[in-house]
KEZAKOL-340777 format. One line per field, with one value per residue (C-alpha): residue in one letter; chain; x, y, z. Coordinates in pm, whole numbers. Each point is the difference from the previous one (the first is absolute). Example, Ala and Ser with C-alpha at 12.3 -4.5 7.8 and 13.67 -1.06 7.14 Angstrom:
2
aa <- A; S
ch <- A; A
X <- 1230; 137
Y <- -450; 344
Z <- 780; -66
//
This chain:
500
aa <- X; X; X; X; X; X; X; X; X; X; X; X; X; X; X; X; X; X; X; X; X; X; X; X; X; X; X; X; X; X; X; X; X; X; X; X; X; X; X; X; X; X; X; X; X; X; X; X; X; X; X; X; X; X; X; X; X; X; X; X; X; X; X; X; X; X; X; X; X; X; X; X; X; X; X; X; X; X; X; X; X; X; X; X; X; X; X; X; X; X; X; X; X; X; X; X; X; X; X; X; X; X; X; X; X; X; X; X; X; X; X; X; X; X; X; X; X; X; X; X; X; X; X; X; X; X; X; X; X; X; X; X; X; X; X; X; X; X; X; X; X; X; X; X; X; X; X; X; X; X; X; X; X; X; X; X; X; X; X; X; X; X; X; X; X; X; X; X; X; X; X; X; X; X; X; X; X; X; X; X; X; X; X; X; X; X; X; X; X; X; X; X; X; X; X; X; X; X; X; X; X; X; X; X; X; X; X; X; X; X; X; X; X; X; X; X; X; X; X; X; X; X; X; X; X; X; X; X; X; X; X; X; X; X; X; X; X; X; X; X; X; X; X; X; X; X; X; X; X; X; X; X; X; X; X; X; X; X; X; X; X; X; X; X; X; X; X; X; X; X; X; X; X; X; X; X; X; X; X; X; X; X; X; X; X; X; X; X; X; X; X; X; X; X; X; X; X; X; X; X; X; X; X; X; X; X; X; X; X; X; X; X; X; X; X; X; X; X; X; X; X; X; X; X; X; X; X; X; X; X; X; X; X; X; X; X; X; X; X; X; X; X; X; X; X; X; X; X; X; X; X; X; X; X; X; X; X; X; X; X; X; X; X; X; X; X; X; X; X; X; X; X; X; X; X; X; X; X; X; X; X; X; X; X; X; X; X; X; X; X; X; X; X; X; X; X; X; X; X; X; X; X; X; X; X; X; X; X; X; X; X; X; X; X; X; X; X; X; X; X; X; X; X; X; X; X; X; X; X; X; X; X; X; X; X; X; X; X; X; X; X; X; X; X; X; X; X; X; X; X; X; X; X; X; X; X; X; X; X; X; X; X; X; X; X; X; X; X; X; X; X; X; X; X; X; X; X; X; X; X; X; X; X; X; X; X; X; X; X; X; X; X; X; X; X; X; X; X; X; X
ch <- A; A; A; A; A; A; A; A; A; A; A; A; A; A; A; A; A; A; A; A; A; A; A; A; A; A; A; A; A; A; A; A; A; A; A; A; A; A; A; A; A; A; A; A; A; A; A; A; A; A; A; A; A; A; A; A; A; A; A; A; A; A; A; A; A; A; A; A; A; A; A; A; A; A; A; A; A; A; A; A; A; A; A; A; A; A; A; A; A; A; A; A; A; A; A; A; A; A; A; A; A; A; A; A; A; A; A; A; A; A; A; A; A; A; A; A; A; A; A; A; A; A; A; A; A; A; A; A; A; A; A; A; A; A; A; A; A; A; A; A; A; A; A; A; A; A; A; A; A; A; A; A; A; A; A; A; A; A; A; A; A; A; A; A; A; A; A; A; A; A; A; A; A; A; A; A; A; A; A; A; A; A; A; A; A; A; A; A; A; A; A; A; A; A; A; A; A; A; A; A; A; A; A; A; A; A; A; A; A; A; A; A; A; A; A; A; A; A; A; A; A; A; A; A; A; A; A; A; A; A; A; A; A; A; A; A; A; A; A; A; A; A; A; A; A; A; A; A; A; A; A; A; A; A; A; A; A; A; A; A; A; A; A; A; A; A; A; A; A; A; A; A; A; A; A; A; A; A; A; A; A; A; A; A; A; A; A; A; A; A; A; A; A; A; A; A; A; A; A; A; A; A; A; A; A; A; A; A; A; A; A; A; A; A; A; A; A; A; A; A; A; A; A; A; A; A; A; A; A; A; A; A; A; A; A; A; A; A; A; A; A; A; A; A; A; A; A; A; A; A; A; A; A; A; A; A; A; A; A; A; A; A; A; A; A; A; A; A; A; A; A; A; A; A; A; A; A; A; A; A; A; A; A; A; A; A; A; A; A; A; A; A; A; A; A; A; A; A; A; A; A; A; A; A; A; A; A; A; A; A; A; A; A; A; A; A; A; A; A; A; A; A; A; A; A; A; A; A; A; A; A; A; A; A; A; A; A; A; A; A; A; A; A; A; A; A; A; A; A; A; A; A; A; A; A; A; A; A; A; A; A; A; A; A; A; A; A; A; A; A; A; A; A; A; A; A; A; A; A; A; A; A; A; A; A; A; A; A; A; A; A; A; A; A; A; A; A; A; A; A
X <- 7183; -57; 301; -154; -26; 367; 259; 312; 220; 337; 146; -62; 223; -243; 72; -159; -66; -122; -344; -215; -212; 36; -294; 158; 333; -167; -203; 309; 204; -283; -49; 372; 30; -301; 91; 52; -357; -196; 236; -130; -366; -19; 141; -235; -306; 111; 15; -343; -143; 135; -134; -341; -7; 92; -274; -246; 74; -60; -339; -103; 33; 270; -149; -30; 336; 181; -150; 124; 342; 23; -99; 269; 262; -100; 9; 338; 140; -159; 124; 378; -39; -178; 262; 285; -174; -37; 366; 120; -231; 104; 369; -3; -186; 194; -50; 125; 114; 134; -1; -357; -178; -34; -168; -117; -76; -350; -100; -190; -97; -181; -174; 230; 78; 180; 309; -57; 194; 28; 168; 193; -185; -326; 145; -61; 108; 167; -82; 158; -267; 22; -249; -105; -103; 300; 59; 72; 370; 209; 327; 160; -156; 129; -245; -296; -322; 174; -174; 31; -320; 26; -263; -125; -75; -360; 130; -111; 219; 176; 201; 122; 346; 45; 360; 7; 1; 349; 321; 189; 248; -284; -215; 291; 42; -374; 20; 302; -186; -296; 236; 154; -300; -273; 212; -237; -298; -101; 118; -120; 166; 242; 310; -70; -12; 317; 190; -123; 119; 334; 76; -98; 220; 290; -33; -21; 324; 175; -113; 134; 337; 14; -64; 283; 227; -57; 136; 341; 176; -79; 255; -43; -110; -260; -138; -20; -175; -247; -81; -46; -242; -194; -28; -168; -330; -65; 58; -299; 198; 219; 355; 315; 135; 362; 225; -182; 246; -67; 154; 119; 163; 205; -215; -108; -273; 124; -295; -279; 71; -344; -335; -257; -339; 144; 372; 268; 365; 247; 362; 167; 344; 162; 212; 313; -120; -92; -298; -276; -357; -269; -312; -303; -310; -318; -285; -331; -125; -346; 136; -98; 252; 58; 78; 250; 168; 11; 144; 281; 84; 20; 213; 247; 26; 56; 252; 206; -1; 106; 283; 161; 31; 358; 39; 182; -307; -256; -38; 111; -266; 193; -258; -368; -179; -339; -44; -323; -207; 156; 231; 323; 258; 341; 154; 334; -15; 81; 91; -95; -299; -285; -75; -330; 161; 290; -241; -190; 323; 160; -290; -40; 316; 173; -47; 364; -19; -332; 143; 297; -225; -243; 284; 89; -362; -57; 308; -150; -333; 175; 190; -321; -188; 287; -22; -138; -284; -18; -47; -280; 79; -359; 91; 248; -66; 223; -52; 179; 318; 275; 285; 326; 257; 206; -295; -95; -360; -119; -350; -87; -334; -200; -373; 17; 54; -319; -196; -31; -254; -187; -40; -109; -232; -113; 180; 89; 379; 193; 17; -277; 184; 260; -222; -70; -365; 66; 178; -294; -219; 233; 181; 348; 254; 352; -144; -168; 347; 66; -317; 118; 347; -159; -201; 319; 174; -300; 36; 374; -52; -301; 9; -367; -182; -109; -373; -129; -93; 96; 280; 268; 111; 268; 37; -329; 157; 368; 226; 185; 125; -249; 194; -32; -362; -87; 176; -210; -319; 91; 72; -337; -226; -317; -11; 276; 52; 55; 257; 377; 59; 317; 243; 271; -176; -13; 376; 59; -215; 176; 342; -102; -97; 329; 199; -174
Y <- 12126; -13; -63; -323; -138; 42; -117; 9; 279; 164; -147; -357; -150; -10; -226; 91; -256; 129; -153; 70; -214; -3; 236; 257; -22; 33; 300; 170; -60; 123; 320; 76; -67; 219; 292; 220; -70; 49; 279; 202; -44; 321; 207; -159; 54; 357; 73; -161; 199; 332; -79; -75; 330; 195; -175; 62; 370; 8; -179; 169; -324; 121; -135; -365; 0; 150; -279; -254; 169; -30; -367; -68; 173; -211; -318; 100; 32; -321; -240; 53; 33; -336; -158; 127; -129; -346; -2; 93; -258; -288; 90; -48; -330; -217; -242; 158; -226; 77; -158; 124; -126; -14; 244; -119; 265; 30; -157; 254; -259; -221; 290; 26; 368; 4; -182; -299; 15; -315; 15; -317; -40; -60; -274; -365; -181; 64; -249; -42; -47; -84; 199; -201; 318; 230; 333; -7; 65; -48; 177; -343; -328; -181; 199; -13; -33; -19; 192; 44; 30; 162; -127; 129; -230; -43; -118; 327; 100; 324; 46; -178; 47; -100; -120; 19; 379; -24; -99; -294; 194; 216; -308; -166; 312; -1; -360; 82; 298; -222; -242; 280; 218; -266; -297; -98; -24; -334; -15; -254; -73; 293; -218; -169; 335; 118; -314; 28; 361; -72; -294; 200; 297; -231; -186; 332; 119; -330; 16; 353; -100; -308; 225; 225; -300; -105; 331; 157; -37; 309; 184; 32; 361; -90; -280; 232; 269; -254; -121; 356; 70; -315; 98; 334; 83; 299; 332; 213; 313; 126; -134; 195; -20; -96; 304; 201; 214; 21; 97; 342; -145; -267; -303; -139; -266; -272; -241; -145; -332; -59; 173; -52; 145; 287; -45; -39; -104; 145; -54; 341; 157; 262; 276; -193; -288; -220; -227; 22; -119; 266; -105; 222; 8; 189; 95; -17; 338; -62; -80; 240; 273; -119; -349; 144; 190; -313; -203; 249; 14; -379; -9; 254; -192; -333; 151; 157; -332; -201; 241; -75; -371; -107; -370; -176; -216; 285; 219; 356; 271; 295; 277; 88; 299; 131; 136; 103; -137; -349; -160; -172; -231; -25; -346; -152; -220; -365; -226; -364; -231; -8; -327; -53; 1; -208; -272; 17; -57; -259; -163; -41; 16; -272; 27; 91; 300; 112; -13; 213; 256; -3; 89; 300; 117; -53; 213; 279; -25; -3; 317; 178; -104; 109; 363; 271; 14; -346; -11; -230; -92; -102; -161; -284; -201; -180; 296; 236; -200; 13; -249; 164; -178; -75; -189; 260; 111; 359; 134; 249; 150; 103; -51; 273; 257; -123; -40; 371; 30; -312; 118; 348; -76; -358; -134; -366; -49; -324; -354; -214; -330; 158; 231; -96; 22; 290; 197; -51; 155; 302; -103; -90; -86; -150; -351; 89; -1; -341; -135; 131; -147; -343; 36; 86; -313; -206; 138; -70; -358; -92; 239; 76; 298; -50; -18; 346; 51; -351; -183; -120; -362; -73; -355; -84; 80; -92; -211; 223; -29; 24; 294; 213; -99; 88; 336; 92; -110; 198; 313; -22; -61; 204; 133; 247; -136; -352; 111; -19; 331; 151; -21; -72; -325; -91; 57; -232; -274; 30; -18; -335; -133; 114; -180; -331
Z <- 9627; 372; 223; 130; -354; -83; 252; -219; 130; -50; 320; -117; -269; -292; -296; -333; -275; -340; -60; -307; -232; -378; -53; 231; -180; -342; 119; 144; -315; -224; 199; -4; -373; -85; 225; -307; -110; 320; 102; -297; 93; 212; -289; -254; 220; 68; -373; -51; 289; -130; -346; 153; 190; -314; -198; 285; -4; -377; 34; 329; 202; 235; 326; -97; -179; 297; 214; -255; 0; 380; -19; -258; 214; 299; -208; -142; 352; 130; -269; 40; 377; 17; -226; 218; 314; -158; -110; 348; 157; -229; 28; 379; 26; 245; 285; 323; 284; 345; 346; 62; -309; -377; -237; -343; -264; -147; -331; -209; -258; 250; 173; 302; 46; 335; 130; 225; 326; 211; 346; 82; 331; -192; -223; 86; -315; -339; -275; -344; -265; -371; -207; -305; -182; 48; -169; -373; 54; 313; 85; -4; -128; 310; 216; -238; 199; 339; 279; 376; 203; 344; 246; 336; 294; -120; -341; -157; -293; 93; -322; -312; -152; -365; -14; -380; 34; 153; -171; 151; 221; 139; 63; 182; 211; 82; 124; 215; 147; 86; 170; 207; 83; 3; 104; 280; -237; -151; -363; -254; -335; 19; 44; -335; -180; 175; -102; -358; -25; 166; -229; -308; 94; 82; -330; -184; 163; -79; -364; -29; 140; -225; -300; 109; 42; -363; -125; 38; 333; 204; 208; 376; -43; -265; 214; 300; -203; -139; 350; 125; -285; 87; 365; -62; -168; -224; 171; 102; -85; -284; 55; -79; -353; -80; -17; 268; 201; 375; 333; -119; -308; 179; -88; -339; -35; -239; -15; 214; 174; 150; 24; 275; 93; 204; -48; -264; -8; -250; -95; 19; -22; 220; -151; 105; -228; 300; -73; 262; 53; 37; 188; -54; 223; -82; 230; -194; -118; 144; 349; 277; 73; 357; -134; -249; 282; 216; -286; -62; 371; 16; -316; 141; 326; -176; -244; 278; 184; -305; -87; 337; -81; -70; -75; -287; -69; 7; -306; 77; 0; -143; 17; 7; -146; -111; -350; -179; 286; -15; 254; -101; 156; -163; 45; -88; -312; 81; -292; 20; -21; 248; 179; -179; -342; 133; 113; -330; -189; 227; 182; 375; 209; 201; 375; 68; -236; 146; 351; -114; -170; 293; 238; -217; -20; 373; 72; -212; 182; 338; -97; -107; 314; 227; -114; 229; -83; -159; -379; -117; -359; -92; -335; 53; -316; -252; -235; 238; 55; -265; -6; -101; -219; 313; 155; 259; 34; 25; 69; -275; 99; 304; 46; 262; -273; -170; 319; 72; -283; 108; 357; -101; -292; 57; -308; 23; -7; -8; -140; 144; 37; 231; 205; 361; 110; 236; -274; -233; 271; 7; 322; -125; 270; 18; -14; -332; -158; 156; -163; -340; 68; 53; -322; -189; 134; -111; -353; -11; 121; -216; -296; 69; 149; 361; 63; 90; 367; 104; 178; -244; 21; -263; 133; -171; -338; 28; 219; 247; 356; 283; 149; -312; -55; 359; -40; -305; 176; 311; -206; -176; 299; -56; 356; 83; 351; -140; -257; 61; 182; -148; -290; 257; 92; -369; -32; 298; -155; -335; 170; 157; -344; -152; 272; -48
//
């Protein structure tokens, strides 16, 4: 493909969304399941060819049979080669999005053989369209027949995206990407789809928690582990098995706590019987070597920085190491319940409690930002704050340790509802943490997820003081320069509320 036809590049933060129709998935599955059959074709044709040559020699027809033998050999090589090419092609079908444009994979079954790349500067309008004759089976019935049509200024259709080829989380991520990268483009009907998906996912999560509540009462640890499992999707690599010995025999993996696309979290035990958390990060095998090197350099820098942090409300980073090509952070194990599960169990919090918790969290953020160089957390969400039995809050994870892979390989990292617009574009700054802080307060006050890439206004949902509502709104301003500037200013505002 010519350079002008493909503008996605390694320097831009590229987001990949798996995208394949039912026919493609069936074809891929069939080819993989029948590999033993078509893999034997070369051997079968070779035997037939040799038999033909021997017979030709016996009947003095050597010339024509040798030609037939050569043809069979060529056919025997072409069939498995073609099958392997198709498997590789179908296995990598994905929508690619970055700040420059969007690339939609080809559709072999409709005659489209090349990807469609659309630069954002050529797009005039994106319209949601309901196809009355959708594919026979959608990834999710909620999206059945839903399509997005991308138009140029002359109303020409540049590309069509069939949303029913995406699962719900991937479709939600696509809509967020369109809001970030094509926010200035006229969009029609997309908000309705986004609301439908959000409500469905929220109802699904509530149903799951209600089902859990009907069973036995879970311990804090079990609830935390369940929430961790919910947060992460299936790993794109083989995770460690329980019982694996690492770190020159000093560390034993007990069990996985959470698995993500390019990361995993395990409960482990040191040789002195101390429980620890092992965080594993994997650079994709197919990443370019220079990107792997860059990722490891960034990981080492971040790990060294995090190990220097000494604060009672910040989980201790005990060590970092590389083993079998994978990078690991060793973290102190903190017992307790994360704020998300706490809210699910107890409902939204009273304003006085939220102000108290907010002051603790703001103090943590102020400590991180006051380091030299400043530490940007990048993942300040209710999932990453644990409340100890004594009521104190501790931050248990760092998005910075994940972010080294995202920056180097273009892998999307983070929880959409708490990500500031500039962080989504790959330009995280200190104020990005303040945006996430505001989103976390919104969740504590309302018990609901904040709207992704929008200003949070808890006063629309619950009755709270104007001071606290204004603080949340100021923290979640979309423009960095309009946002409250520092965690220190937040602490001052919270102190005024506490004194009233």
